[in-house]
Structures are given as C-alpha cells and as structure tokens.
Phi, psi and omega in degrees: 000151183257068181288137173058026175271118192276307189233167178277147178274339176058026177068028183226161173287167182300313182295320179295317180297315180294321178296318179297316180294323176297316179296318180294322178296317178298318179295322179296318180292320182291308186262350178065010179195128176227153175250124183210182177283157184299314179298323178294319179296319180292330177283325184283328186303310180296327178294313181296319180295322177296317181293322178294320177298321176295324177296326178292328178295315174075007180277168177297319179297318179295322178296320179291325176293320179291331181291345173296328183260328182240109185276328184287126184291327180291322178291319178297321178297318178297319179299312185283328186264333183247309188283311183300317177297329177294335184260012188297329181273356184259135181275346181167185180068049183279342186239154174232149175247123179246120181283137181252347183109198184265144178283143185297316189291313185235008179061027176284142178288123183251145181215159173257132173248118184215162175290148183293336179263012181290132177245120183281123177255112183283129180276155177294141181295145179286136179289142178271182186297323180296319179294322179295319180295318178296320180294319179294321179295319180294321178294319181296320180288329178289323182286349180078015180289134179272143178280149178288141178294143180279141181259000000 
C-alpha cells in the first residue's frame, strides 16, 4: 500500500519535476490557461492555488513565499496585481481542470488547466497562402495595375 505518498513523480527526477512545475506555473500565470497532461495538471493545481492565496495576502512575506515558485518579477507582479485581486471574493478553487481526451501520439490523457474566471477569446483564423494570393490578386485588380505579358 502507498500510505502517505503525497505526489506523483511523473517519471522525472526531483529537480526536473520541480523545474517543470515552476515553468508550467509561470506559463499559467502569463496566459491564464495551459494544455498539459492530466497528471501534470493535477500536480500543478494545489501549488498554483497556494501561490494565488499568497498573492491575495499581498504582504512582503507572501511575495517572498510566492517567489519560491515564480522567479520572474514581471510574472510575480501580474499574479499579485491582476490575478489575486480578481480572486478576492473566492475562498479557494481558483482553477479548473477540463479533460480533453487522449492525445493521438501516445494516448496520454490531456487536460486544460485554467482560471475559473477565464474567458476564451477566439482569434480570427490566420489566412493561408491561397487566401493571401487571392487578396493580393484582388488588390492588383482594384488598383488597375496591368499584368505583365507572359513570355
């Protein structure tokens, strides 16, 4: 039996695992939404929730405790100045995990880890090469530019 075993090793050494979780936490704070495997998301959520709670406290001591996980000062500033105030009325449960299914390559369970108040803004699709060619052709015909004769 696995009594009192706290976290998953995720197939990594301790230093690698902690570095990976720090990087994922920084990415989560910056973009407010990350796509990762389900076990990684489940490991990251309690760490992130603890750091957000420290951000809500807003003291120098809380900032130093959060700095153990987030080294970049600009990301730490965003956590304390933007994210933590949004969560002031919430006692916990700042993040949600949404399962996406299995990944094609290795059948790993994939999930989205995002803030509960995150609103997804869909970007306009990028035009492909055919669309760019059509747009350039339309501009040329509007300008009255004559095409060069083919040789």
